[in-house]
N, CA, C and O of each residue as an XYZ file, in Angstrom:
204
protein
N     -40.810     16.982     20.631
C     -41.256     18.337     20.919
C     -42.467     18.631     20.039
O     -42.529     18.205     18.886
N     -43.423     19.361     20.597
C     -44.603     19.739     19.823
C     -44.543     21.220     19.485
O     -44.002     22.021     20.246
N     -45.096     21.567     18.356
C     -45.087     22.939     17.858
C     -46.037     23.805     18.676
O     -47.183     23.416     18.900
N     -45.578     24.979     19.128
C     -46.477     25.852     19.878
C     -47.566     26.483     19.014
O     -48.577     26.953     19.537
N     -47.371     26.497     17.717
C     -48.349     27.116     16.810
C     -49.464     26.151     16.431
O     -50.644     26.473     16.578
N     -49.087     24.948     15.936
C     -50.104     24.028     15.411
C     -50.172     22.690     16.144
O     -50.990     21.838     15.797
N     -49.316     22.496     17.158
C     -49.235     21.252     17.930
C     -48.737     20.074     17.101
O     -48.948     18.921     17.477
N     -48.076     20.351     15.973
C     -47.487     19.295     15.153
C     -46.159     18.829     15.729
O     -45.703     19.323     16.760
N     -45.549     17.873     15.049
C     -44.278     17.316     15.502
C     -43.121     18.165     14.997
O     -43.117     18.587     13.840
N     -42.133     18.419     15.865
C     -40.961     19.209     15.490
C     -39.736     18.306     15.489
O     -39.670     17.335     16.242
N     -38.775     18.629     14.646
C     -37.529     17.872     14.589
C     -36.352     18.838     14.561
O     -36.478     19.984     14.128
N     -35.204     18.350     15.032
C     -33.995     19.171     15.070
C     -33.403     19.247     13.668
O     -33.359     18.257     12.937
N     -32.950     20.440     13.312
C     -32.353     20.655     11.994
C     -31.182     21.615     12.153
O     -31.237     22.527     12.979
N     -30.134     21.423     11.379
C     -28.964     22.287     11.434
C     -29.062     23.304     10.301
O     -29.319     22.946      9.152
N     -28.852     24.585     10.641
C     -28.886     25.671      9.676
C     -27.488     26.270      9.557
O     -26.723     26.286     10.521
N     -27.168     26.758      8.370
C     -25.845     27.320      8.110
C     -25.967     28.762      7.667
O     -26.810     29.112      6.841
N     -25.103     29.593      8.238
C     -24.999     30.997      7.904
C     -23.642     31.174      7.202
O     -22.899     30.203      7.055
N     -23.319     32.369      6.777
C     -22.016     32.607      6.169
C     -20.884     32.432      7.175
O     -19.763     32.086      6.801
N     -21.178     32.671      8.453
C     -20.144     32.663      9.480
C     -20.236     31.448     10.399
O     -19.211     30.937     10.849
N     -21.436     30.987     10.678
C     -21.614     29.949     11.683
C     -22.717     28.982     11.284
O     -23.414     29.174     10.287
N     -22.852     27.948     12.084
C     -23.978     27.028     11.942
C     -24.680     26.957     13.292
O     -24.059     27.175     14.333
N     -25.979     26.649     13.274
C     -26.732     26.563     14.519
C     -27.848     25.541     14.363
O     -28.305     25.258     13.255
N     -28.273     24.999     15.487
C     -29.360     24.026     15.519
C     -30.664     24.720     15.879
O     -30.687     25.659     16.676
N     -31.736     24.249     15.286
C     -33.058     24.794     15.572
C     -34.074     23.670     15.442
O     -33.771     22.594     14.927
N     -35.285     23.939     15.917
C     -36.394     23.001     15.787
C     -37.307     23.488     14.668
O     -37.613     24.677     14.582
N     -37.745     22.558     13.805
C     -38.639     22.904     12.699
C     -39.851     21.987     12.729
O     -39.727     20.778     12.925
N     -41.028     22.580     12.532
C     -42.283     21.827     12.542
C     -42.500     21.158     11.191
O     -42.272     21.765     10.144
N     -42.940     19.907     11.220
C     -43.197     19.185      9.980
C     -44.507     19.616      9.323
O     -44.687     19.405      8.124
N     -45.428     20.220     10.087
C     -46.730     20.609      9.541
C     -46.754     22.042      9.014
O     -47.088     22.277      7.852
N     -46.397     23.003      9.880
C     -46.558     24.409      9.484
C     -45.242     25.093      9.122
O     -45.264     26.200      8.583
N     -44.102     24.471      9.401
C     -42.821     25.054      9.041
C     -42.248     26.028     10.054
O     -41.241     26.677      9.774
N     -42.863     26.148     11.224
C     -42.362     27.027     12.286
C     -40.935     26.626     12.648
O     -40.648     25.442     12.822
N     -40.035     27.613     12.764
C     -38.647     27.370     13.142
C     -38.393     28.073     14.461
O     -38.713     29.251     14.614
N     -37.812     27.346     15.423
C     -37.499     27.902     16.737
C     -36.049     27.610     17.086
O     -35.584     26.478     16.951
N     -35.341     28.634     17.533
C     -33.993     28.489     18.060
C     -33.891     29.387     19.296
O     -34.815     30.155     19.562
N     -32.806     29.315     20.050
C     -32.702     30.129     21.272
C     -32.842     31.635     21.024
O     -33.414     32.335     21.860
N     -32.344     32.144     19.913
C     -32.449     33.574     19.615
C     -33.896     33.973     19.366
O     -34.341     35.006     19.866
N     -34.628     33.187     18.615
C     -36.041     33.480     18.340
C     -36.840     33.458     19.645
O     -37.660     34.344     19.884
N     -36.603     32.452     20.485
C     -37.338     32.359     21.742
C     -37.018     33.537     22.670
O     -37.914     34.062     23.332
N     -35.752     33.953     22.722
C     -35.372     35.096     23.562
C     -36.023     36.381     23.061
O     -36.499     37.186     23.861
N     -36.046     36.580     21.753
C     -36.673     37.782     21.196
C     -38.173     37.804     21.436
O     -38.737     38.862     21.715
N     -38.821     36.666     21.333
C     -40.269     36.609     21.605
C     -40.560     36.862     23.070
O     -41.538     37.537     23.391
N     -39.739     36.341     23.968
C     -39.943     36.568     25.403
C     -39.743     38.036     25.740
O     -40.479     38.590     26.556
N     -38.766     38.663     25.127
C     -38.505     40.076     25.381
C     -39.637     40.934     24.834
O     -40.001     41.935     25.451
N     -40.197     40.564     23.697
C     -41.273     41.339     23.075
C     -42.525     41.335     23.945
O     -43.236     42.340     23.980
N     -42.819     40.248     24.644
C     -44.010     40.179     25.494
C     -43.878     41.090     26.715
O     -44.891     41.488     27.292
N     -42.656     41.427     27.118
C     -42.463     42.323     28.245
C     -42.607     43.786     27.857
O     -42.642     44.653     28.730
N     -42.691     44.075     26.570
C     -42.761     45.442     26.071
C     -44.128     46.041     26.393
O     -45.152     45.387     26.196
N     -44.152     47.279     26.885
C     -45.397     47.959     27.187
C     -45.599     49.070     26.164
O     -44.774     49.977     26.052
N     -46.684     48.997     25.430
C     -47.005     50.028     24.441
C     -48.206     50.822     24.927
O     -49.259     50.245     25.199
N     -48.063     52.137     25.039
C     -49.188     52.978     25.403
C     -48.995     53.570     26.715
O     -49.853     54.316     27.188
């Protein structure tokens, strides 16, 4: 997978919370982290109309 920000290489990484664990993609160059929740929130934000 390539990073949408810098086009670098991304790898799967497991993250741990107090309650759960989840998988996400992390960029080796810029540190961008993407998971399903982040992608859903970004998609919803683009549909927002301001003004």
